[in-house]
PDB file as gemmi writes it, atoms N, CA and C in Angstrom:
CRYST1    1.000    1.000    1.000  90.00  90.00  90.00 P 1                      
ATOM      1  N   UNK A   1       0.836  -1.107  -0.057  1.00  0.00           N  
ATOM      2  CA  UNK A   1      -0.172   0.070  -0.014  1.00  0.00           C  
ATOM      3  C   UNK A   1       0.841   1.340   0.021  1.00  0.00           C  
ATOM      4  N   UNK A   2       2.030   1.182   0.700  1.00  0.00           N  
ATOM      5  CA  UNK A   2       2.852   2.369   0.738  1.00  0.00           C  
ATOM      6  C   UNK A   2       3.551   2.727  -0.500  1.00  0.00           C  
ATOM      7  N   UNK A   3       3.894   1.558  -1.275  1.00  0.00           N  
ATOM      8  CA  UNK A   3       4.341   1.593  -2.486  1.00  0.00           C  
ATOM      9  C   UNK A   3       3.470   2.420  -3.615  1.00  0.00           C  
ATOM     10  N   UNK A   4       2.226   2.075  -3.402  1.00  0.00           N  
ATOM     11  CA  UNK A   4       1.174   2.512  -4.376  1.00  0.00           C  
ATOM     12  C   UNK A   4       1.030   4.085  -3.949  1.00  0.00           C  
ATOM     13  N   UNK A   5       0.900   4.226  -2.865  1.00  0.00           N  
ATOM     14  CA  UNK A   5       0.828   5.735  -2.284  1.00  0.00           C  
ATOM     15  C   UNK A   5       1.940   6.567  -2.876  1.00  0.00           C  
ATOM     16  N   UNK A   6       3.179   6.162  -2.657  1.00  0.00           N  
ATOM     17  CA  UNK A   6       4.360   6.881  -3.057  1.00  0.00           C  
ATOM     18  C   UNK A   6       4.443   7.068  -4.530  1.00  0.00           C  
ATOM     19  N   UNK A   7       4.073   5.852  -5.257  1.00  0.00           N  
ATOM     20  CA  UNK A   7       3.997   6.012  -6.773  1.00  0.00           C  
ATOM     21  C   UNK A   7       3.049   6.967  -7.207  1.00  0.00           C  
ATOM     22  N   UNK A   8       1.876   7.109  -6.681  1.00  0.00           N  
ATOM     23  CA  UNK A   8       0.787   7.971  -6.961  1.00  0.00           C  
ATOM     24  C   UNK A   8       1.252   9.471  -6.857  1.00  0.00           C  
ATOM     25  N   UNK A   9       1.940   9.671  -5.506  1.00  0.00           N  
ATOM     26  CA  UNK A   9       2.345  11.168  -5.166  1.00  0.00           C  
ATOM     27  C   UNK A   9       3.567  11.502  -6.155  1.00  0.00           C  
ATOM     28  N   UNK A  10       4.312  10.525  -6.651  1.00  0.00           N  
ATOM     29  CA  UNK A  10       5.378  10.841  -7.514  1.00  0.00           C  
ATOM     30  C   UNK A  10       4.681  11.169  -8.969  1.00  0.00           C  
ATOM     31  N   UNK A  11       3.783  10.513  -9.370  1.00  0.00           N  
ATOM     32  CA  UNK A  11       3.170  10.719 -10.662  1.00  0.00           C  
ATOM     33  C   UNK A  11       2.566  12.075 -10.581  1.00  0.00           C  
ATOM     34  N   UNK A  12       1.783  12.381  -9.700  1.00  0.00           N  
ATOM     35  CA  UNK A  12       1.242  13.749  -9.548  1.00  0.00           C  
ATOM     36  C   UNK A  12       2.177  14.886  -9.415  1.00  0.00           C  
ATOM     37  N   UNK A  13       3.391  14.643  -8.841  1.00  0.00           N  
ATOM     38  CA  UNK A  13       4.384  15.679  -8.676  1.00  0.00           C  
ATOM     39  C   UNK A  13       4.999  15.891 -10.063  1.00  0.00           C  
ATOM     40  N   UNK A  14       5.236  14.821 -10.795  1.00  0.00           N  
ATOM     41  CA  UNK A  14       5.686  14.838 -12.184  1.00  0.00           C  
ATOM     42  C   UNK A  14       4.800  15.713 -13.035  1.00  0.00           C  
ATOM     43  N   UNK A  15       3.469  15.435 -12.980  1.00  0.00           N  
ATOM     44  CA  UNK A  15       2.496  16.104 -13.812  1.00  0.00           C  
ATOM     45  C   UNK A  15       2.443  17.426 -13.546  1.00  0.00           C  
ATOM     46  N   UNK A  16       2.488  17.878 -12.099  1.00  0.00           N  
ATOM     47  CA  UNK A  16       2.454  19.363 -11.857  1.00  0.00           C  
ATOM     48  C   UNK A  16       3.593  19.993 -12.322  1.00  0.00           C  
ATOM     49  N   UNK A  17       4.733  19.292 -12.232  1.00  0.00           N  
ATOM     50  CA  UNK A  17       5.965  19.882 -12.656  1.00  0.00           C  
ATOM     51  C   UNK A  17       6.027  20.231 -14.174  1.00  0.00           C  
ATOM     52  N   UNK A  18       5.605  19.182 -14.948  1.00  0.00           N  
ATOM     53  CA  UNK A  18       5.486  19.420 -16.331  1.00  0.00           C  
ATOM     54  C   UNK A  18       4.486  20.358 -16.793  1.00  0.00           C  
ATOM     55  N   UNK A  19       3.399  20.460 -16.076  1.00  0.00           N  
ATOM     56  CA  UNK A  19       2.460  21.540 -16.438  1.00  0.00           C  
ATOM     57  C   UNK A  19       2.926  22.972 -15.980  1.00  0.00           C  
ATOM     58  N   UNK A  20       3.968  23.120 -15.150  1.00  0.00           N  
ATOM     59  CA  UNK A  20       4.296  24.508 -14.702  1.00  0.00           C  
ATOM     60  C   UNK A  20       5.739  24.833 -15.280  1.00  0.00           C  
ATOM     61  N   UNK A  21       6.101  24.097 -16.290  1.00  0.00           N  
ATOM     62  CA  UNK A  21       7.495  24.432 -16.972  1.00  0.00           C  
ATOM     63  C   UNK A  21       7.450  25.720 -17.531  1.00  0.00           C  
ATOM     64  N   UNK A  22       6.444  26.130 -18.328  1.00  0.00           N  
ATOM     65  CA  UNK A  22       6.220  27.513 -18.919  1.00  0.00           C  
ATOM     66  C   UNK A  22       6.226  28.414 -17.935  1.00  0.00           C  
ATOM     67  N   UNK A  23       5.585  28.341 -16.894  1.00  0.00           N  
ATOM     68  CA  UNK A  23       5.439  29.369 -15.880  1.00  0.00           C  
ATOM     69  C   UNK A  23       6.726  29.638 -15.054  1.00  0.00           C  
ATOM     70  N   UNK A  24       7.348  28.620 -14.922  1.00  0.00           N  
ATOM     71  CA  UNK A  24       8.570  28.671 -14.160  1.00  0.00           C  
ATOM     72  C   UNK A  24       9.778  29.221 -14.860  1.00  0.00           C  
ATOM     73  N   UNK A  25       9.960  28.676 -16.109  1.00  0.00           N  
ATOM     74  CA  UNK A  25      11.314  29.129 -16.789  1.00  0.00           C  
ATOM     75  C   UNK A  25      11.163  30.046 -17.807  1.00  0.00           C  
ATOM     76  N   UNK A  26       9.932  30.640 -18.155  1.00  0.00           N  
ATOM     77  CA  UNK A  26       9.646  31.729 -19.013  1.00  0.00           C  
ATOM     78  C   UNK A  26       9.647  33.139 -18.123  1.00  0.00           C  
ATOM     79  N   UNK A  27      10.269  34.203 -18.614  1.00  0.00           N  
ATOM     80  CA  UNK A  27      10.201  35.367 -17.947  1.00  0.00           C  
ATOM     81  C   UNK A  27       8.704  35.982 -18.085  1.00  0.00           C  
ATOM     82  N   UNK A  28       8.080  36.246 -17.089  1.00  0.00           N  
ATOM     83  CA  UNK A  28       6.624  36.745 -16.897  1.00  0.00           C  
ATOM     84  C   UNK A  28       5.838  35.530 -17.602  1.00  0.00           C  
ATOM     85  N   UNK A  29       6.121  34.400 -17.375  1.00  0.00           N  
ATOM     86  CA  UNK A  29       5.353  33.285 -17.802  1.00  0.00           C  
ATOM     87  C   UNK A  29       4.151  33.132 -16.857  1.00  0.00           C  
ATOM     88  N   UNK A  30       3.023  32.713 -17.614  1.00  0.00           N  
ATOM     89  CA  UNK A  30       1.561  32.477 -17.082  1.00  0.00           C  
ATOM     90  C   UNK A  30       0.958  31.580 -17.775  1.00  0.00           C  
ATOM     91  N   UNK A  31      -0.195  30.975 -17.216  1.00  0.00           N  
ATOM     92  CA  UNK A  31      -1.073  30.192 -17.999  1.00  0.00           C  
ATOM     93  C   UNK A  31      -1.798  31.029 -18.921  1.00  0.00           C  
ATOM     94  N   UNK A  32      -2.190  30.597 -20.071  1.00  0.00           N  
ATOM     95  CA  UNK A  32      -3.048  31.304 -21.001  1.00  0.00           C  
ATOM     96  C   UNK A  32      -4.511  31.152 -20.504  1.00  0.00           C  
ATOM     97  N   UNK A  33      -5.255  32.024 -20.726  1.00  0.00           N  
ATOM     98  CA  UNK A  33      -6.672  32.028 -20.503  1.00  0.00           C  
ATOM     99  C   UNK A  33      -7.381  30.952 -21.115  1.00  0.00           C  
ATOM    100  N   UNK A  34      -8.253  30.223 -20.528  1.00  0.00           N  
ATOM    101  CA  UNK A  34      -9.032  29.131 -21.131  1.00  0.00           C  
ATOM    102  C   UNK A  34     -10.365  29.569 -21.466  1.00  0.00           C  
ATOM    103  N   UNK A  35     -10.737  30.752 -21.199  1.00  0.00           N  
ATOM    104  CA  UNK A  35     -12.085  31.287 -21.434  1.00  0.00           C  
ATOM    105  C   UNK A  35     -12.422  31.562 -22.907  1.00  0.00           C  
ATOM    106  N   UNK A  36     -13.634  31.104 -23.255  1.00  0.00           N  
ATOM    107  CA  UNK A  36     -14.054  31.186 -24.639  1.00  0.00           C  
ATOM    108  C   UNK A  36     -13.940  32.692 -25.161  1.00  0.00           C  
ATOM    109  N   UNK A  37     -14.403  33.701 -24.388  1.00  0.00           N  
ATOM    110  CA  UNK A  37     -14.326  35.002 -24.826  1.00  0.00           C  
ATOM    111  C   UNK A  37     -13.008  35.529 -25.024  1.00  0.00           C  
ATOM    112  N   UNK A  38     -11.936  34.822 -24.601  1.00  0.00           N  
ATOM    113  CA  UNK A  38     -10.442  35.277 -24.783  1.00  0.00           C  
ATOM    114  C   UNK A  38      -9.773  34.665 -25.912  1.00  0.00           C  
ATOM    115  N   UNK A  39     -10.488  33.736 -26.548  1.00  0.00           N  
ATOM    116  CA  UNK A  39      -9.903  32.966 -27.772  1.00  0.00           C  
ATOM    117  C   UNK A  39     -10.303  33.624 -29.108  1.00  0.00           C  
ATOM    118  N   UNK A  40      -9.261  34.039 -29.751  1.00  0.00           N  
ATOM    119  CA  UNK A  40      -9.487  34.767 -31.065  1.00  0.00           C  
ATOM    120  C   UNK A  40     -10.201  33.755 -32.194  1.00  0.00           C  
ATOM    121  N   UNK A  41      -9.790  32.404 -32.106  1.00  0.00           N  
ATOM    122  CA  UNK A  41     -10.373  31.437 -33.056  1.00  0.00           C  
ATOM    123  C   UNK A  41     -11.814  31.391 -32.780  1.00  0.00           C  
ATOM    124  N   UNK A  42     -12.247  31.352 -31.526  1.00  0.00           N  
ATOM    125  CA  UNK A  42     -13.594  31.130 -31.070  1.00  0.00           C  
ATOM    126  C   UNK A  42     -14.410  32.588 -31.653  1.00  0.00           C  
ATOM    127  N   UNK A  43     -13.798  33.565 -31.514  1.00  0.00           N  
ATOM    128  CA  UNK A  43     -14.376  34.917 -31.911  1.00  0.00           C  
ATOM    129  C   UNK A  43     -14.653  34.921 -33.597  1.00  0.00           C  
ATOM    130  N   UNK A  44     -13.729  34.294 -34.038  1.00  0.00           N  
ATOM    131  CA  UNK A  44     -13.651  34.315 -35.613  1.00  0.00           C  
ATOM    132  C   UNK A  44     -14.841  33.223 -36.127  1.00  0.00           C  
ATOM    133  N   UNK A  45     -15.120  32.362 -35.316  1.00  0.00           N  
ATOM    134  CA  UNK A  45     -16.104  31.384 -35.691  1.00  0.00           C  
ATOM    135  C   UNK A  45     -17.557  31.857 -35.086  1.00  0.00           C  
ATOM    136  N   UNK A  46     -17.479  32.855 -34.315  1.00  0.00           N  
ATOM    137  CA  UNK A  46     -18.862  33.529 -33.865  1.00  0.00           C  
ATOM    138  C   UNK A  46     -19.255  32.707 -32.670  1.00  0.00           C  
ATOM    139  N   UNK A  47     -18.449  32.003 -31.963  1.00  0.00           N  
ATOM    140  CA  UNK A  47     -18.844  31.265 -30.881  1.00  0.00           C  
ATOM    141  C   UNK A  47     -18.773  32.197 -29.589  1.00  0.00           C  
ATOM    142  N   UNK A  48     -19.588  32.321 -28.829  1.00  0.00           N  
ATOM    143  CA  UNK A  48     -19.513  33.076 -27.730  1.00  0.00           C  
ATOM    144  C   UNK A  48     -19.733  32.370 -26.283  1.00  0.00           C  
ATOM    145  N   UNK A  49     -19.319  32.923 -25.191  1.00  0.00           N  
ATOM    146  CA  UNK A  49     -19.425  32.441 -23.930  1.00  0.00           C  
ATOM    147  C   UNK A  49     -20.985  32.036 -23.593  1.00  0.00           C  
ATOM    148  N   UNK A  50     -21.221  31.141 -22.841  1.00  0.00           N  
ATOM    149  CA  UNK A  50     -22.663  30.729 -22.596  1.00  0.00           C  
ATOM    150  C   UNK A  50     -23.371  31.892 -21.829  1.00  0.00           C  
ATOM    151  N   UNK A  51     -22.650  32.559 -20.957  1.00  0.00           N  
ATOM    152  CA  UNK A  51     -23.166  33.774 -20.369  1.00  0.00           C  
ATOM    153  C   UNK A  51     -23.556  34.768 -21.417  1.00  0.00           C  
ATOM    154  N   UNK A  52     -22.786  35.088 -22.208  1.00  0.00           N  
ATOM    155  CA  UNK A  52     -22.990  36.113 -23.250  1.00  0.00           C  
ATOM    156  C   UNK A  52     -24.242  35.644 -24.097  1.00  0.00           C  
ATOM    157  N   UNK A  53     -24.289  34.363 -24.481  1.00  0.00           N  
ATOM    158  CA  UNK A  53     -25.436  33.787 -25.324  1.00  0.00           C  
ATOM    159  C   UNK A  53     -26.753  33.840 -24.605  1.00  0.00           C  
ATOM    160  N   UNK A  54     -26.705  33.830 -23.141  1.00  0.00           N  
ATOM    161  CA  UNK A  54     -27.793  33.751 -22.398  1.00  0.00           C  
ATOM    162  C   UNK A  54     -28.218  35.256 -22.432  1.00  0.00           C  
ATOM    163  N   UNK A  55     -27.341  36.116 -22.152  1.00  0.00           N  
ATOM    164  CA  UNK A  55     -27.676  37.606 -22.049  1.00  0.00           C  
ATOM    165  C   UNK A  55     -28.289  38.167 -23.317  1.00  0.00           C  
ATOM    166  N   UNK A  56     -27.790  37.516 -24.467  1.00  0.00           N  
ATOM    167  CA  UNK A  56     -28.516  37.976 -25.708  1.00  0.00           C  
ATOM    168  C   UNK A  56     -29.899  37.477 -25.860  1.00  0.00           C  
ATOM    169  N   UNK A  57     -30.153  36.165 -25.467  1.00  0.00           N  
ATOM    170  CA  UNK A  57     -31.416  35.442 -25.546  1.00  0.00           C  
ATOM    171  C   UNK A  57     -32.468  36.301 -24.697  1.00  0.00           C  
ATOM    172  N   UNK A  58     -32.013  36.802 -23.467  1.00  0.00           N  
ATOM    173  CA  UNK A  58     -32.828  37.432 -22.402  1.00  0.00           C  
ATOM    174  C   UNK A  58     -33.196  38.756 -23.069  1.00  0.00           C  
ATOM    175  N   UNK A  59     -32.402  39.298 -23.799  1.00  0.00           N  
ATOM    176  CA  UNK A  59     -32.550  40.664 -24.331  1.00  0.00           C  
ATOM    177  C   UNK A  59     -33.518  40.670 -25.400  1.00  0.00           C  
ATOM    178  N   UNK A  60     -33.824  39.666 -26.102  1.00  0.00           N  
ATOM    179  CA  UNK A  60     -34.723  39.631 -27.297  1.00  0.00           C  
ATOM    180  C   UNK A  60     -36.156  39.583 -26.814  1.00  0.00           C  
ATOM    181  N   UNK A  61     -37.034  40.013 -27.605  1.00  0.00           N  
ATOM    182  CA  UNK A  61     -38.486  40.110 -27.311  1.00  0.00           C  
ATOM    183  C   UNK A  61     -38.956  38.751 -27.282  1.00  0.00           C  
ATOM    184  N   UNK A  62     -39.927  38.475 -26.368  1.00  0.00           N  
ATOM    185  CA  UNK A  62     -40.501  37.052 -26.388  1.00  0.00           C  
ATOM    186  C   UNK A  62     -41.304  36.934 -27.734  1.00  0.00           C  
ATOM    187  N   UNK A  63     -41.550  35.588 -28.072  1.00  0.00           N  
ATOM    188  CA  UNK A  63     -42.159  35.284 -29.165  1.00  0.00           C  
ATOM    189  C   UNK A  63     -43.777  35.489 -29.123  1.00  0.00           C  
ATOM    190  N   UNK A  64     -44.168  35.137 -27.892  1.00  0.00           N  
ATOM    191  CA  UNK A  64     -45.659  35.360 -27.657  1.00  0.00           C  
ATOM    192  C   UNK A  64     -45.666  36.661 -26.760  1.00  0.00           C  
ATOM    193  N   UNK A  65     -46.544  37.619 -27.400  1.00  0.00           N  
ATOM    194  CA  UNK A  65     -46.795  38.772 -26.551  1.00  0.00           C  
ATOM    195  C   UNK A  65     -48.133  38.909 -26.076  1.00  0.00           C  
TER     196      UNK A  65                                                      
END                                                                             
């Protein structure tokens, strides 16, 4: 059981280390935003954040008046 726990901790430590390579070694390094509204490719395709889509839908007049 101890071997499994140590192996798990080692795998997690390696994964965290590899994920943070850019942040640690690059000057002013940081993780890029993963939000849809920050992605130029999504903007080019006309894809918006779900909150923006909901806001647009709420602002439209209802079909039944």
